[in-house]
PADREN-219645 format. One record per residue (C-alpha): residue in three letters; chain; x, y, z. Coordinates in Angstrom, 3 decimals. Example, Ala and Ser with C-alpha at 12.3 -4.5 7.8 and 13.67 -1.06 7.14 Angstrom:
// residues 2
   aa  ch      east     north        up
  ALA   A    12.300    -4.500     7.800
  SER   A    13.670    -1.060     7.140
// end
This chain:
// residues 80
   aa  ch      east     north        up
  MET   A    -5.251   -31.365    -9.760
  ARG   A    -3.187   -28.401    -7.807
  LYS   A    -6.246   -26.339    -5.323
  GLU   A    -4.792   -22.530    -5.645
  ASN   A    -4.891   -21.346    -1.913
  PRO   A    -7.134   -17.646    -2.477
  ARG   A    -5.542   -14.473    -1.003
  THR   A    -6.574   -11.702     1.488
  ASP   A    -7.230    -8.325     0.331
  ILE   A    -6.566    -5.625     2.589
  ALA   A    -9.185    -3.206     2.104
  SER   A   -12.359    -5.478     3.108
  ARG   A   -10.650    -8.306     4.340
  GLN   A   -11.772   -11.570     2.168
  LYS   A   -10.375   -13.556     0.599
  TYR   A   -10.429   -13.890    -3.146
  PRO   A    -9.186   -15.784    -5.760
  LYS   A    -5.557   -14.753    -7.319
  GLY   A    -7.315   -14.050   -10.649
  LEU   A    -9.842   -10.890    -9.011
  LEU   A    -6.247    -9.358    -7.239
  PHE   A    -3.774    -6.642    -7.392
  ARG   A    -0.959    -7.768    -6.821
  ILE   A     1.562    -4.724    -4.957
  VAL   A     4.775    -5.896    -4.577
  ASN   A     7.435    -3.088    -2.289
  ILE   A    10.912    -2.735    -3.598
  ASN   A    13.436    -1.007    -2.236
  GLY   A    11.223     0.801     0.484
  THR   A     8.589     1.535    -3.057
  LEU   A     5.597     0.191    -3.724
  THR   A     4.779    -1.013    -7.475
  LEU   A     2.565    -2.763    -9.408
  ASP   A     3.027    -6.582   -10.289
  LYS   A     1.265    -7.040   -13.429
  ASP   A     2.232   -10.408   -14.085
  ASN   A     3.294   -11.637   -10.606
  THR   A     6.194   -12.637   -11.419
  LEU   A     8.410   -10.005    -8.449
  LYS   A     9.692   -11.332    -5.730
  GLY   A     8.669   -10.772    -1.861
  ARG   A     6.062   -10.676    -0.902
  GLY   A     3.174    -9.665    -2.297
  ILE   A     0.320    -7.088    -1.339
  TYR   A    -3.348    -8.278    -2.382
  LEU   A    -6.118    -5.462    -3.280
  LYS   A    -9.161    -6.374    -5.155
  LYS   A    -9.986    -4.979    -9.225
  ASP   A   -12.609    -2.920    -8.231
  LEU   A   -13.149     1.030    -7.656
  ALA   A   -13.927     0.891    -4.315
  SER   A   -11.391    -1.258    -3.324
  ILE   A    -8.928     0.845    -4.521
  GLU   A   -11.271     3.755    -2.831
  ILE   A   -11.246     2.153     0.287
  ALA   A    -6.802     1.934     0.630
  SER   A    -6.345     4.995    -0.508
  ARG   A    -8.952     7.082     2.045
  LYS   A    -7.762     5.104     4.599
  ARG   A    -3.749     5.119     3.624
  LEU   A    -3.977     1.466     3.837
  LEU   A    -0.673     1.365     1.313
  GLU   A     0.789     3.998     3.285
  LYS   A     2.131     1.671     5.933
  LYS   A     3.700    -1.100     4.045
  GLY   A     6.191     1.634     2.375
  ASN   A     6.439     4.253     0.497
  VAL   A     3.211     5.166    -2.050
  PRO   A     4.246     6.962    -5.275
  ALA   A     1.402     9.109    -6.774
  ALA   A     1.070     7.074    -9.757
  LEU   A     0.211     3.893    -7.986
  PHE   A    -3.236     4.580    -7.570
  GLU   A    -3.887     6.431   -11.032
  GLU   A    -2.277     2.725   -12.700
  LEU   A    -4.523     0.664   -10.198
  LYS   A    -7.494     2.409   -11.725
  GLU   A    -6.287     2.071   -15.822
  ASN   A    -5.675    -1.927   -15.007
  LEU   A    -9.111    -2.490   -14.085
// end
C-alpha cells in the first residue's frame, strides 16, 4: 500500500491530504487553478475552505508566487 504525503496549506501552514486542497500552478508567470492535478510544475496548495481563500486574498499570499488573475479567487469560491 502506498502512503500519500500530506501537502501544506499556504494560508494556515497546516498539512492536509491532497484531496482537501486546491492546487494552483504558475504557468508562464500567471497562476492557474489545476482542477485535475495534471498540469506540470510545482503546485501551491490552498485548503478548500472559504476562510482559507479569504486569508490568502487578504494577506496577498498568491501575489508572491506570480500574477494573479482577477477571476482566480472567484473560481476558487465556485469550486468549493
